[in-house]
N, C-alpha and C positions, 0 to 999 in steps of 0.2 A: 175214917175217923178224922183225917185232915180236913175234908170238906165240911164236916160238922163243926169243927173247932173254928175254922177261919171263914167259912162261907165260900171258899174257892179251893182249888187244888185237886179235886177228885179227877177231873178229866185230864189235867196236866200230868198227873202221875199215872193214871190208868192207861192212857193211849200209848205212850212209849213202851210200857210193859207188854201190852197186848200185841203190838205190831212185831214183837219178837216171835210170837207163836201163831199168828194168823195174818192174812192180807189186810192192808189198811181199809179196803172196801168193806170188810166185815168188822174190823176193830172199831172204826169210827161210829157206825150206827149202833154197835153194841154198847159203846161207852155212853152215847146219847141216851139210849133206852134205859140203861141201868141207872144213870144219873137222875133221870126223871123221878124215879121212885124215891131216891134219897132227897131230892129237892122238894118233893111233895111233903115228906115228913118234916123237913126243916121249915117249910112255909108255915105250917101250923104253929111252930114255936116262935118264928120271927115276924109274923104278919103285922103285929102292932107297931113295929119299928120301921117297916118299909116305907119308902118315899115314892109315891105313885108317879108323880110328874117326872122324876128322874128315870124311872123304869120305862115310861112311855117314850121319852126322848131317845133312849138307847134302842128300844125295840123298833121305832120308826126307821132309824138308820140301819138296823140289822136286816130288815125284810129284803131289800134288794141284794144285800151282800150274800145272803144265804143261797140265792139262785146261782150267783157266780161261784161260790164255794162248792156247791153240789156238782156243777159242770166240771170244775177242776178235778174233783175226786173221781168222777166217772170216766175221765179221759186221760189223766196223767198216769204214766207207768208206775207200778208198785214200788220199785226201788227208789225212784225219784220222790214219790210221795212219802216213803218212810224217812228219807233224809230230810225232807222239808218239815215233817212233823217234829223230828228231833231238833232241827234248827229253831223252830218256833218255840219249843219248850225251853231250850237253853237261853235263847234271846229274851223270852218273856221273864224268866227267872232273874237274869242279870239286870234287866231294866227295872224290875220290881225292887231289887236290892238298892238301886241307885236313888229311889224315892225322889222323883222330880218335885220341885217346889214352885213358888210363884203362881198361884191360881189365876185363871183367866177371870176377868170381870163379867164377861158375857159367857155363860156356860153352854147355852143351847147349840151353837155351831160345833164346839168341840165335842159335845155329847153325841150329836148326830154322826160326826166323823168316827168317834170311838165305836159307836154302835155298828156303823157300816163295816169297819174292819173286823169287829167282833163277829158279825154275821158271816162274813167270808170264812173266817177261821172255824166257826161253829160247824158248818156243813162240810168244809174241806178237811178238817182235822179233829173235830169234836172239842177243840180247846178254845172256847170263846172268851176266856177270862182276861188275858193280858191287856188288851186295849181298854176295857172298861175299869179294870182294877187300877191301872196306871192313871186313868182319868180321875177316879175317885181320890186316889192318893195325892195327885197334883192339886186338886181342888180343896184338899185338906178337910175332907168330910169327917165327921165323928166316926170313930171306929165301929161302934155298934150299929149306927145307921147305915154305914157302907156295907157291912156284912149282911144286914137284913135286905138291903136294896139289891145287892148282888144275887142273893138267893131268889128273890122274886123275879129278877130279870132272867137268870139262867133257867128257871122253871119254864118260863114262856118260850124263850128262844130255843132251848134244846128240844122242846116238844115240836115247835114249828120246823126246826131243822130236820127232825126225824121224818116229818111228812114230806119235806123237800127231797130228801134222799130217797124216799119211797117213790116219788115221781120219776127219779132217775134210775129206778130199779135196783136200789142199793139197800133196801130195808125189808127183806123178805122174811119168810118164816124161820129161817136159820137164826136170824138175829134174835127173835123172841125166844126161841128154844135155849140158845146160849145165855140170853139175858136171865131166864129163869134159873139157870144153873149158878149164876154168880150172885143171885139175890141174898142167899144166906150170909155171904161175906159182907155185902153192902149193909144189911140190917145189923150185923154184929158191929161193924165199924161205926154205924150211927149210934148204937147203944153205948159203946165205949166213949165216943166223942161227947155225947151228952153227959156222961158220968164225970168226965174230966174237964169239961169246958170251963167250969168256974174255978178250977184248981191250978190250971196250967198258966204260967207266965206267958202272956201273949207275945211279948217282944222276943223272948227266947224261942218260943215255938215257931214264930215267923221265920227266924233265922234257920231253924232246923228244917222247916218245910221248904224254904227256898233252896237250901243246900241239897235236899233230895231232888228238887226239880232240876237243878243243874246236873246232878248225877244221871237222872233219867233221860234228860235231853242228850247228854253225851253218849249214853248207852244206845239210844235210838240212832244216833248218827253213825255208830260203828256196827250196827246190827247187820248180819249177813243178808 
């Protein structure tokens, strides 16, 4: 539901929760796979407001980053990866709360850098959002355009990251079986989010969502 309302947050919330009950090497591709279904549904609704040039710049930066992230996930010990994912979640939420200002006059270098870091995080942790969300906030993009552009970008990058993880042997049949099991919850969240999207005060919901992200990041950091 949070991903439907804001255009981000699904992976940031789902990954820390799932690494409590399964290894990160399974949780990350599972989050990517299940998010693709949600993003496909959201793309239909948000397509007219997406800004293609911004998506392309982010995606070009993300491509090499995904290879680095896939290697990190395939080699790093699970306990270290779990702590790293928690730290990424918590840091991302805190940074988003700070709302950086003063937009850059030339967007494309910053967009490529944000995409690069986002790509690393996408295949290493499934959480590609913080760098590009921070960039959009810093550039003071219109809220609706930012939400739609994030949806388009995540749909592309999460699909590519899943293929990258498959190349490292991390996206086998178990991921798709478990992905099918979580689909009813994803679809229910989408339906609820679409129902309430026009009724919820976005500023208040943003505070609630980021508070949840901080909580989930802290939980992941102390997970056994």
